[in-house]
DOFIZA-425387 format. One record per residue (C-alpha): y negated, x, z; residue in one letter. Coordinates in steps of 0.1 Angstrom, whole numbers, padded with zeros to 4 digits, always signed. Layout:
<rs>
YXZA
...
</rs>
This chain:
<rs>
-1154+0705-0019M
-1160+0738-0003A
-1183+0740+0027G
-1219+0751+0022E
-1223+0788+0017I
-1256+0804+0029I
-1265+0836+0011V
-1269+0863+0037P
-1296+0890+0039V
-1283+0920+0018G
-1270+0899-0011A
-1304+0894-0027E
-1306+0899-0065K
-1268+0897-0068E
-1255+0875-0096R
-1242+0841-0084L
-1208+0846-0100D
-1204+0881-0087Q
-1213+0870-0052F
-1188+0841-0052L
-1160+0862-0066A
-1164+0885-0037G
-1157+0857-0012L
-1121+0862-0003E
-1118+0828+0014D
-1128+0811-0018L
-1100+0828-0037G
-1115+0824-0072L
-1120+0851-0099S
-1153+0855-0117R
-1139+0839-0149S
-1126+0809-0129Q
-1160+0805-0112L
-1178+0807-0146K
-1157+0778-0157E
-1167+0758-0127L
-1203+0767-0131I
-1203+0757-0168D
-1188+0723-0157Q
-1217+0718-0132G
-1194+0720-0102L
-1214+0748-0085V
-1247+0737-0070N
-1275+0760-0058L
-1299+0744-0034N
-1286+0710-0045G
-1288+0714-0083T
-1265+0729-0110P
-1272+0765-0119T
-1262+0794-0141K
-1237+0822-0135A
-1264+0848-0140S
-1287+0834-0114Y
-1300+0862-0091K
-1296+0852-0055L
-1321+0850-0027R
-1314+0852+0010A
-1311+0817+0024G
-1299+0801-0009D
-1274+0773-0002R
-1244+0771-0025I
-1217+0745-0027T
-1185+0748-0049V
-1165+0718-0059E
-1129+0725-0069I
-1113+0698-0090P
-1078+0687-0082P
-1052+0706-0103P
-1040+0685-0132K
-1005+0699-0134E
-0998+0694-0097L
-1003+0657-0099T
-0986+0651-0133T
-0958+0676-0138G
-0939+0696-0111P
-0917+0722-0130E
-0880+0729-0127A
-0884+0766-0120I
-0855+0783-0102P
-0860+0792-0065L
-0843+0817-0043D
-0844+0797-0011I
-0839+0817+0021V
-0843+0788+0046F
-0854+0752+0045E
-0858+0723+0070D
-0880+0693+0073Q
-0911+0713+0081D
-0910+0745+0060L
-0893+0763+0032I
-0889+0801+0031V
-0885+0816-0004V
-0877+0850-0018N
-0904+0852-0045K
-0896+0873-0075P
-0920+0895-0094K
-0942+0880-0121N
-0944+0846-0103L
-0979+0835-0093V
-0980+0817-0060V
-1004+0789-0067H
-1023+0774-0096P
-1060+0783-0102A
-1085+0771-0128P
-1072+0780-0162G
-1036+0786-0149N
-1021+0753-0137Y
-0985+0758-0146S
-0955+0781-0141G
-0963+0789-0104T
-0944+0789-0072L
-0962+0757-0061V
-0951+0739-0093N
-0915+0749-0085A
-0918+0738-0049L
-0932+0704-0058L
-0903+0699-0081H
-0878+0709-0054H
-0894+0694-0023C
-0912+0664-0038G
-0942+0669-0015Q
-0959+0697+0004L
-0984+0697+0032A
-1016+0678+0023T
-1040+0701+0043L
-1057+0731+0028G
-1072+0736-0007A
-1061+0711-0033P
-1049+0740-0056L
-1027+0754-0028R
-1007+0726-0011P
-0986+0741+0017G
-0997+0776+0010I
-1005+0795+0043V
-1003+0830+0029H
-0999+0847-0004R
-0981+0875-0023L
-0996+0892-0054D
-0980+0882-0087K
-0961+0915-0089D
-0951+0917-0053T
-0917+0903-0045S
-0903+0891-0012G
-0903+0865+0016V
-0930+0838+0018I
-0931+0807+0040V
-0946+0774+0027I
-0955+0744+0049A
-0939+0711+0039K
-0956+0691+0066T
-0991+0690+0080D
-0977+0699+0114L
-0962+0731+0100A
-0995+0739+0081Y
-1016+0736+0112R
-0992+0757+0132S
-0987+0785+0107L
-1024+0788+0098T
-1032+0791+0135K
-1005+0818+0140Q
-1018+0838+0110I
-1054+0835+0124K
-1041+0846+0158D
-1022+0875+0142R
-0989+0865+0158T
-0971+0863+0124V
-0953+0896+0117E
-0952+0907+0080K
-0932+0938+0071T
-0931+0953+0037Y
-0913+0981+0018L
-0933+1003-0005A
-0923+1033-0027L
-0953+1057-0029V
-0963+1089-0046H
-0961+1119-0023G
-0950+1124+0013I
-0976+1114+0039P
-0984+1143+0063A
-0980+1120+0093A
-0946+1103+0093K
-0962+1072+0108E
-0997+1060+0114G
-1023+1033+0113T
-1048+1027+0085I
-1079+1010+0098E
-1103+1007+0068A
-1124+0976+0060N
-1118+0960+0026I
-1141+0941+0002G
-1147+0935-0034R
-1153+0966-0056H
-1191+0967-0063P
-1186+0973-0100V
-1151+0960-0109N
-1150+0926-0093R
-1113+0922-0101Q
-1105+0950-0077K
-1107+0954-0039M
-1118+0987-0023T
-1123+1003+0011V
-1160+0998+0022L
-1180+1012+0050D
-1188+0983+0073P
-1221+1000+0082A
-1233+0998+0046G
-1217+0965+0036S
-1220+0930+0049T
-1191+0919+0026R
-1163+0940+0040S
-1136+0926+0063R
-1115+0943+0089E
-1081+0955+0076A
-1053+0971+0096I
-1020+0984+0083S
-0993+1003+0102H
-0969+1025+0081Y
-0937+1045+0088R
-0919+1069+0065V
-0883+1056+0062I
-0870+1081+0037K
-0883+1111+0017E
-0872+1111-0019L
-0885+1143-0036G
-0920+1136-0048K
-0919+1101-0034Y
-0915+1083+0000A
-0902+1049+0010L
-0925+1034+0036L
-0922+1005+0059E
-0956+0988+0063V
-0966+0962+0088K
-1000+0945+0084I
-1021+0930+0112K
-1045+0914+0088T
-1039+0898+0054G
-1067+0909+0031R
-1063+0906-0007T
-1044+0937-0020H
-1045+0952+0015Q
-1014+0974+0014I
-1021+0986-0022R
-1057+0995-0014V
-1049+1011+0019H
-1021+1033+0005L
-1042+1043-0024S
-1070+1052+0000H
-1045+1073+0019L
-1039+1092-0014K
-1003+1078-0016H
-1006+1049-0041P
-0976+1026-0047I
-0954+1035-0076V
-0960+1011-0106G
-0994+0998-0093D
-1014+0994-0125Q
-1046+0987-0107V
-1047+1011-0077Y
-1020+1036-0087G
-1016+1065-0111K
-1023+1062-0148K
-0993+1082-0159N
-0961+1072-0141E
-0928+1092-0144E
-0909+1062-0130L
-0912+1033-0154K
-0914+1005-0129A
-0924+0970-0141E
-0953+0964-0116G
-0958+0978-0081Q
-0928+0987-0060L
-0939+0966-0031L
-0915+0941-0014H
-0922+0918+0015A
-0888+0920+0032Y
-0893+0906+0066K
-0913+0877+0082L
-0914+0866+0118K
-0932+0836+0133F
-0928+0808+0158D
-0912+0777+0143H
-0939+0750+0141P
-0917+0722+0156R
-0893+0740+0181T
-0915+0770+0191G
-0886+0793+0187A
-0893+0828+0173R
-0876+0829+0139V
-0871+0858+0115E
-0863+0859+0078F
-0855+0887+0054E
-0853+0890+0016A
-0832+0917+0000P
-0848+0944-0021M
-0851+0934-0058P
-0825+0950-0081A
-0851+0971-0100E
-0865+0987-0068M
-0830+0993-0054A
-0819+1010-0086E
-0850+1033-0087I
-0843+1043-0051L
-0807+1050-0058K
-0816+1072-0087N
-0841+1092-0066L
-0816+1097-0037S
</rs>
């Protein structure tokens, strides 16, 4: 059961499903929310309601997320590229096309299913659909991700992420060469007001729904009409790097949502790779660092551009 959500001033007359889909912490799409609403698992002021209900400031919403069926009945034998593992955590190099955790309507074939098969059990804290998950990567983003096997690890890692002491470093191939060879993008991010499946840069002065987002980038190599960037993020908003680089007018190659419609390079998904992760080990306190090699497709495209 999610905690009670109070509708703020400024969200009046917005549809219930649109409003909830814009809540990043809830992590549910509009279609997933409609399914929960149709099942009577979303209550408004104590009673079930409709997805089309127009909100009023002060309305009280609760969302009940049922336990994932597949997680309790059938872990899946999906291959894992394990970078590191001990009693508390497991670090994996996630490939493209692998969803991190189940969601309503998509309970199988995810990284969590694979981890449950490999580990037997993950941390019990957190949302029932996301056991052990302390941060996420988009389906088409490859790279290093850490998962908590114990509650001790879950508490430690979530606190470190909240305190912004976890260092996440990415590689991105983008269109064009940024004028500044390094810089910081500070632009608040929130749900797109029209396309609720997308995130966008929003002016915090005109939106109560945007959240602070900070990305640092550095040009590693210029490759004709493209550039390879190293990107470090201070915050972990949904689609943050993809939105920020598109906002900078240098979208990621292969990004079918925030990128160019016509691509010369035929990449299968965005060329964004989480290649380095640093944090304090939950049990020992030692600073640890893990890296994941660039996927073959991305490495081949860079080689051909050089």
